[in-house]
C-alpha positions as CSV (number, residue, x, y, z in Angstrom):
1,X,-242.2,-115.1,-181.1
2,X,-239.3,-116.6,-179.3
3,X,-237.9,-117.2,-182.8
4,X,-237.7,-113.6,-183.2
5,X,-235.9,-112.8,-180.2
6,X,-233.7,-116.1,-181.2
7,X,-232.8,-114.1,-184.3
8,X,-232.7,-111.0,-182.7
9,X,-230.3,-112.0,-179.7
10,X,-227.8,-114.0,-182.6
11,X,-228.1,-110.4,-184.5
12,X,-226.6,-108.9,-181.0
13,X,-223.7,-111.6,-180.6
14,X,-222.5,-111.6,-184.7
15,X,-222.6,-107.4,-184.3
16,X,-221.0,-107.0,-181.0
17,X,-217.6,-108.5,-181.7
18,X,-217.8,-106.4,-184.9
19,X,-217.8,-103.4,-182.9
20,X,-215.4,-104.6,-180.3
21,X,-213.0,-105.5,-182.8
22,X,-213.3,-101.9,-184.0
23,X,-210.4,-100.0,-182.8
24,X,-208.7,-96.0,-182.9
25,X,-206.6,-93.9,-181.4
26,X,-207.7,-89.9,-180.9
27,X,-204.0,-87.9,-180.6
28,X,-204.7,-84.1,-180.3
29,X,-202.5,-81.0,-178.7
30,X,-199.9,-78.5,-178.9
31,X,-196.9,-77.7,-180.4
32,X,-195.4,-74.7,-179.6
33,X,-193.4,-72.8,-181.8
34,X,-195.6,-73.7,-184.4
35,X,-198.4,-70.9,-186.8
36,X,-199.8,-72.5,-190.1
37,X,-197.9,-75.6,-190.4
38,X,-198.3,-79.0,-191.6
39,X,-197.6,-82.1,-189.7
40,X,-197.6,-85.3,-190.7
41,X,-198.2,-88.4,-188.6
42,X,-196.1,-92.1,-190.2
43,X,-196.7,-95.7,-188.6
44,X,-193.1,-97.3,-188.3
45,X,-194.0,-101.2,-188.4
46,X,-190.2,-102.3,-187.9
47,X,-189.5,-102.4,-191.3
48,X,-191.3,-99.4,-193.6
49,X,-192.9,-96.2,-192.7
50,X,-196.4,-95.9,-194.0
51,X,-198.4,-92.1,-194.4
52,X,-201.5,-92.3,-191.4
53,X,-201.9,-88.6,-192.3
54,X,-200.8,-85.0,-192.5
55,X,-202.8,-81.7,-190.8
56,X,-203.1,-78.5,-190.8
57,X,-201.7,-76.7,-187.1
58,X,-203.9,-73.8,-186.0
59,X,-201.4,-71.9,-183.3
60,X,-199.6,-75.0,-183.0
61,X,-203.4,-77.0,-182.2
62,X,-203.8,-80.3,-183.9
63,X,-205.4,-82.8,-183.8
64,X,-205.1,-86.9,-185.7
65,X,-207.8,-89.6,-185.3
66,X,-207.6,-93.4,-187.3
67,X,-208.2,-97.1,-187.3
68,X,-205.5,-98.4,-184.1
69,X,-206.0,-102.2,-184.1
70,X,-202.7,-102.6,-181.7
71,X,-199.9,-99.9,-180.1
72,X,-197.6,-99.0,-183.2
73,X,-194.5,-96.7,-182.7
74,X,-196.0,-93.1,-184.5
75,X,-193.1,-90.7,-186.3
76,X,-193.9,-87.2,-185.8
77,X,-192.3,-84.5,-188.7
78,X,-192.7,-81.2,-188.4
79,X,-191.0,-78.0,-191.2
80,X,-187.4,-77.7,-190.9
81,X,-187.0,-81.6,-190.9
82,X,-187.8,-82.0,-187.3
83,X,-189.0,-85.3,-185.9
84,X,-189.7,-86.8,-183.3
85,X,-190.9,-90.7,-182.4
86,X,-193.8,-91.8,-179.6
87,X,-196.2,-95.2,-178.3
88,X,-199.6,-94.4,-180.1
89,X,-202.1,-96.8,-177.9
90,X,-205.9,-97.9,-179.3
91,X,-207.0,-95.0,-176.8
92,X,-207.4,-90.9,-176.5
93,X,-204.0,-89.2,-175.8
94,X,-202.2,-86.0,-176.0
95,X,-199.7,-84.3,-176.6
96,X,-197.6,-81.6,-175.9
97,X,-194.2,-80.6,-176.6
98,X,-192.3,-77.8,-178.3
99,X,-190.7,-77.3,-181.8
100,X,-187.1,-77.7,-180.7
101,X,-188.3,-80.8,-178.7
102,X,-188.9,-82.5,-182.1
103,X,-185.2,-83.7,-182.6
104,X,-185.8,-86.5,-180.0
105,X,-185.6,-89.7,-180.9
106,X,-188.5,-90.5,-178.6
107,X,-191.0,-87.6,-176.6
108,X,-190.2,-88.9,-173.3
109,X,-192.4,-88.2,-170.7
110,X,-194.6,-85.4,-174.0
111,X,-197.5,-87.8,-174.3
112,X,-200.1,-88.0,-171.8
113,X,-202.4,-91.4,-171.9
114,X,-200.8,-93.5,-174.4
115,X,-200.2,-97.5,-172.2
116,X,-197.2,-98.1,-174.8
117,X,-195.5,-94.8,-174.3
118,X,-195.8,-95.4,-170.9
119,X,-194.1,-99.0,-170.9
120,X,-191.5,-97.0,-172.8
121,X,-190.9,-94.2,-170.2
122,X,-190.9,-97.4,-167.4
123,X,-188.2,-99.2,-168.7
124,X,-185.8,-96.2,-169.9
125,X,-186.7,-94.9,-166.1
126,X,-185.5,-98.2,-164.6
127,X,-182.4,-99.0,-166.9
128,X,-181.1,-95.2,-166.2
129,X,-181.1,-96.7,-162.3
130,X,-179.6,-100.0,-163.3
131,X,-177.1,-97.8,-165.0
132,X,-176.4,-95.9,-162.1
133,X,-176.0,-98.4,-160.0
134,X,-173.7,-100.3,-162.3
135,X,-171.5,-97.7,-162.5
136,X,-171.3,-96.8,-159.0
137,X,-170.2,-100.6,-158.3
138,X,-167.5,-100.2,-161.0
139,X,-165.8,-97.2,-158.9
140,X,-165.8,-99.3,-156.1
141,X,-164.5,-102.5,-157.3
142,X,-161.4,-99.0,-158.8
143,X,-160.6,-98.8,-154.4
144,X,-157.8,-100.5,-153.6
145,X,-158.9,-101.8,-149.8
146,X,-162.1,-103.6,-152.6
147,X,-160.0,-104.5,-154.7
148,X,-157.7,-106.0,-152.1
149,X,-161.0,-107.9,-150.1
150,X,-161.8,-110.9,-151.9
151,X,-164.7,-111.2,-149.8
152,X,-166.0,-107.8,-150.6
153,X,-165.2,-108.2,-154.1
154,X,-167.1,-110.9,-154.5
155,X,-170.0,-109.3,-153.2
156,X,-169.9,-106.2,-155.8
157,X,-169.2,-109.3,-158.5
158,X,-172.4,-110.9,-157.3
159,X,-174.4,-107.9,-157.5
160,X,-173.1,-106.3,-160.4
161,X,-173.6,-109.7,-162.6
162,X,-177.5,-109.1,-161.0
163,X,-177.7,-105.9,-162.3
164,X,-176.8,-107.0,-165.6
165,X,-179.8,-109.3,-165.9
166,X,-181.8,-106.5,-165.8
167,X,-182.5,-106.2,-169.4
168,X,-183.5,-109.7,-170.2
169,X,-185.5,-109.9,-166.9
170,X,-187.6,-106.8,-167.8
171,X,-188.3,-108.1,-171.3
172,X,-189.5,-111.9,-170.2
173,X,-191.7,-109.7,-167.4
174,X,-193.2,-107.4,-170.1
175,X,-193.1,-109.9,-173.0
176,X,-196.8,-108.8,-174.1
177,X,-196.0,-105.4,-174.5
178,X,-195.1,-104.6,-178.1
179,X,-192.8,-102.2,-176.9
180,X,-190.2,-105.1,-175.7
181,X,-191.1,-106.6,-179.5
182,X,-189.9,-102.9,-180.9
183,X,-186.7,-102.6,-178.3
184,X,-185.5,-106.2,-178.9
185,X,-185.6,-105.4,-182.5
186,X,-183.7,-102.4,-182.2
187,X,-181.4,-103.8,-180.2
188,X,-180.6,-106.6,-183.0
189,X,-180.8,-104.4,-185.3
190,X,-177.8,-102.6,-184.1
191,X,-175.6,-105.2,-183.8
192,X,-176.2,-105.7,-179.7
193,X,-177.5,-108.6,-180.0
194,X,-176.7,-112.5,-182.1
195,X,-179.5,-113.8,-183.7
196,X,-179.4,-116.8,-181.6
197,X,-180.4,-114.5,-178.5
198,X,-183.6,-112.8,-180.7
199,X,-184.6,-116.3,-181.4
200,X,-185.0,-117.4,-177.8
201,X,-186.6,-113.6,-177.4
202,X,-189.0,-114.9,-179.9
203,X,-190.5,-117.8,-178.6
204,X,-191.7,-116.0,-175.2
205,X,-192.7,-112.7,-177.6
206,X,-195.1,-114.9,-179.9
207,X,-196.4,-116.5,-176.9
208,X,-197.5,-113.6,-175.4
209,X,-198.5,-111.0,-178.2
210,X,-198.9,-113.8,-180.6
211,X,-200.3,-111.1,-183.1
212,X,-197.7,-107.8,-182.3
213,X,-197.0,-106.5,-185.1
214,X,-193.3,-106.3,-184.1
215,X,-193.4,-109.7,-183.1
216,X,-194.1,-110.9,-186.7
217,X,-191.8,-108.3,-188.3
218,X,-189.0,-109.6,-185.4
219,X,-189.3,-113.2,-186.8
220,X,-189.3,-112.0,-190.8
221,X,-186.2,-110.6,-190.5
222,X,-184.9,-113.6,-188.6
223,X,-186.4,-116.1,-191.4
224,X,-184.8,-113.6,-194.3
225,X,-181.8,-113.5,-192.7
226,X,-181.2,-117.3,-191.7
227,X,-182.1,-117.9,-195.2
228,X,-179.3,-115.5,-196.5
229,X,-177.5,-117.0,-194.2
230,X,-177.7,-120.7,-195.3
231,X,-177.8,-120.2,-199.5
232,X,-181.8,-120.6,-199.1
233,X,-184.2,-119.0,-202.0
234,X,-182.4,-115.2,-202.4
235,X,-185.4,-112.7,-201.5
236,X,-188.0,-111.5,-204.2
237,X,-186.4,-107.9,-205.5
238,X,-188.6,-105.4,-206.7
239,X,-187.3,-102.0,-207.9
240,X,-186.9,-99.7,-210.8
241,X,-183.1,-99.4,-212.8
242,X,-180.9,-96.1,-213.1
243,X,-182.6,-96.2,-216.4
244,X,-186.1,-95.8,-215.5
245,X,-187.4,-99.8,-215.9
246,X,-189.2,-102.5,-213.9
247,X,-186.7,-105.2,-212.7
248,X,-188.3,-108.1,-210.5
249,X,-186.4,-110.8,-210.1
250,X,-188.9,-113.7,-209.8
251,X,-189.2,-113.1,-213.7
252,X,-186.0,-113.7,-214.4
253,X,-185.5,-117.0,-213.7
254,X,-183.9,-119.5,-215.7
255,X,-180.2,-119.1,-216.0
256,X,-178.0,-117.9,-213.4
257,X,-177.8,-114.3,-211.7
258,X,-175.4,-112.0,-210.1
259,X,-176.2,-109.8,-207.5
260,X,-173.4,-107.4,-206.8
261,X,-174.0,-105.2,-203.5
262,X,-172.4,-102.6,-202.2
263,X,-172.6,-99.3,-199.6
264,X,-171.4,-95.7,-201.7
265,X,-172.1,-93.0,-199.0
266,X,-168.8,-91.6,-200.0
267,X,-169.2,-91.2,-204.3
268,X,-165.1,-90.8,-204.3
269,X,-165.0,-93.9,-202.8
270,X,-167.3,-95.5,-205.4
271,X,-164.5,-96.8,-208.5
272,X,-163.3,-100.1,-207.2
273,X,-166.9,-101.4,-207.0
274,X,-167.7,-100.0,-210.8
275,X,-164.1,-101.5,-211.8
276,X,-165.3,-104.7,-210.1
277,X,-168.5,-105.2,-211.9
278,X,-167.2,-104.3,-215.4
279,X,-164.7,-107.2,-215.2
280,X,-166.7,-109.3,-213.8
281,X,-169.0,-108.6,-216.9
282,X,-166.5,-108.2,-219.6
283,X,-164.9,-111.8,-218.6
284,X,-168.8,-113.3,-218.3
285,X,-170.7,-111.5,-221.0
286,X,-173.3,-113.8,-221.4
287,X,-173.9,-113.5,-216.9
288,X,-177.5,-111.6,-216.0
289,X,-175.7,-109.2,-214.0
290,X,-177.4,-106.8,-211.3
291,X,-175.4,-103.9,-209.5
292,X,-177.2,-102.4,-206.5
293,X,-175.5,-99.5,-205.4
294,X,-176.5,-98.7,-201.5
295,X,-176.6,-94.7,-201.3
296,X,-177.5,-92.2,-198.8
297,X,-179.5,-88.3,-199.1
298,X,-176.5,-87.8,-197.2
299,X,-174.1,-88.8,-199.8
300,X,-172.8,-85.1,-201.6
301,X,-170.6,-84.2,-204.5
302,X,-168.3,-80.8,-204.5
303,X,-170.0,-79.0,-207.2
304,X,-166.1,-78.0,-209.4
305,X,-165.0,-75.0,-209.5
306,X,-167.1,-74.1,-206.0
307,X,-166.7,-74.8,-202.3
308,X,-170.6,-75.8,-202.6
309,X,-171.5,-79.6,-202.4
310,X,-175.0,-81.5,-204.3
311,X,-176.7,-84.4,-203.5
312,X,-174.9,-87.3,-205.3
313,X,-176.8,-90.7,-206.8
314,X,-175.9,-92.9,-209.4
315,X,-176.6,-92.5,-212.9
316,X,-176.6,-95.2,-215.8
317,X,-173.2,-96.4,-217.1
318,X,-174.0,-98.8,-220.3
319,X,-170.5,-99.4,-220.3
320,X,-171.1,-101.8,-217.3
321,X,-173.5,-104.4,-219.1
322,X,-175.7,-104.6,-216.7
323,X,-178.7,-103.8,-214.7
324,X,-178.7,-100.7,-212.1
325,X,-180.3,-100.3,-209.3
326,X,-180.3,-97.4,-207.2
327,X,-181.7,-97.9,-203.3
328,X,-181.7,-95.0,-201.3
329,X,-181.6,-95.2,-197.4
330,X,-182.2,-98.7,-198.3
331,X,-185.6,-98.6,-200.2
332,X,-184.9,-101.8,-202.1
333,X,-186.2,-104.1,-198.7
334,X,-183.3,-107.0,-199.1
335,X,-180.5,-104.8,-198.7
336,X,-182.2,-103.5,-195.2
337,X,-181.5,-107.1,-193.9
338,X,-178.0,-107.1,-195.2
339,X,-174.6,-105.5,-193.3
340,X,-173.3,-102.2,-194.5
341,X,-170.2,-103.5,-196.3
342,X,-170.1,-105.0,-199.9
343,X,-172.5,-108.8,-200.7
344,X,-172.2,-110.6,-203.9
345,X,-174.9,-113.1,-204.1
346,X,-174.4,-115.8,-206.9
347,X,-177.8,-117.5,-207.9
348,X,-178.9,-120.8,-209.8
349,X,-181.1,-121.1,-212.3
350,X,-183.7,-121.7,-209.7
351,X,-182.9,-118.0,-207.9
352,X,-181.0,-120.0,-205.1
353,X,-177.6,-119.4,-203.6
354,X,-175.1,-121.2,-204.3
355,X,-172.2,-119.0,-203.1
356,X,-171.9,-115.3,-201.2
357,X,-168.6,-112.9,-200.9
358,X,-168.3,-110.6,-198.3
359,X,-166.0,-108.5,-198.7
360,X,-165.1,-107.5,-202.3
361,X,-162.6,-109.3,-204.6
362,X,-163.2,-109.8,-208.2
363,X,-160.4,-112.7,-208.7
364,X,-161.3,-114.9,-206.2
365,X,-165.7,-113.7,-207.7
366,X,-164.7,-114.7,-211.2
367,X,-163.2,-117.6,-210.4
368,X,-166.5,-118.9,-208.5
369,X,-168.8,-117.9,-211.2
370,X,-166.2,-119.6,-213.5
371,X,-166.2,-122.4,-211.5
372,X,-170.1,-122.4,-210.4
373,X,-171.4,-121.7,-214.4
374,X,-169.1,-124.7,-215.6
375,X,-171.2,-126.8,-213.5
376,X,-174.7,-125.1,-214.3
């Protein structure tokens, strides 16, 4: 009997943690202005967007339910390409918003019941007040009487310096919140913070939120960017070529490879890059060259003989004698780790970076290729 009781208790201790770990969210509410239209809900992990579900509204009402281990950024999309973002947490939430508000990046003050969204809104409110105080001090410092009074001037400068610390102090205080990791992530990749700053912040973030979604992806980005900067092993590339074939960088090791990566938001400015890669492949016909064209869904060209335009996408150019890949809105993963300009990487036969150029200079690039090919 005692053995049965012990086994029963043991089974409870094994089952309870499993159920305790199962988390989910329920999101229901209404979007005014919608009748019977579909809403699409995506999870954004800082790297990619993944469709969670889609539901059809009834008089604007909707309901989503799904597994949710931790808070994350969700993007809502409705008809007419309208979209909005909010933080969802493993809990029951309500969202009441008008269709016109879906244009906002974040649905501030609309989502009810999400602790992560509350934290984000708290940060935005405090940041706005902080900036308001900084602006007031800046205006006071312009007053001649204060400029000529060293004591008052120093007092204002000291207070301005204190207010300047708000962001970092807030981040440190709430490092366990997924909101903070996401904010640092967004700041860094908007080029407002240095790589060293992010690495320093990661020390705190990883202690406070070691398995955080945005913490892990922030670390991933830092690692890849450092690899690119330090000429390490180039990250894997898996993509479809412009002629519809599958390309995988790791399957082409054994001889040097040139990755020629450039941005084409405006097709009429593309010719110099096409001329550059053609010059290189003509000079080095045996070189494996990969031409990666970063283009956007906003790239358009004029329809001849009309005032209208159409979406532009790169077409195969066999005369270039290279592999051609189109990266629509950074769909090739490694592209998102690069700045928006030109990048050329020459890899050795093992896939390690041996030369990098970040501004198109065809003659210099050709001389570097010649130099390195002669040494391999």
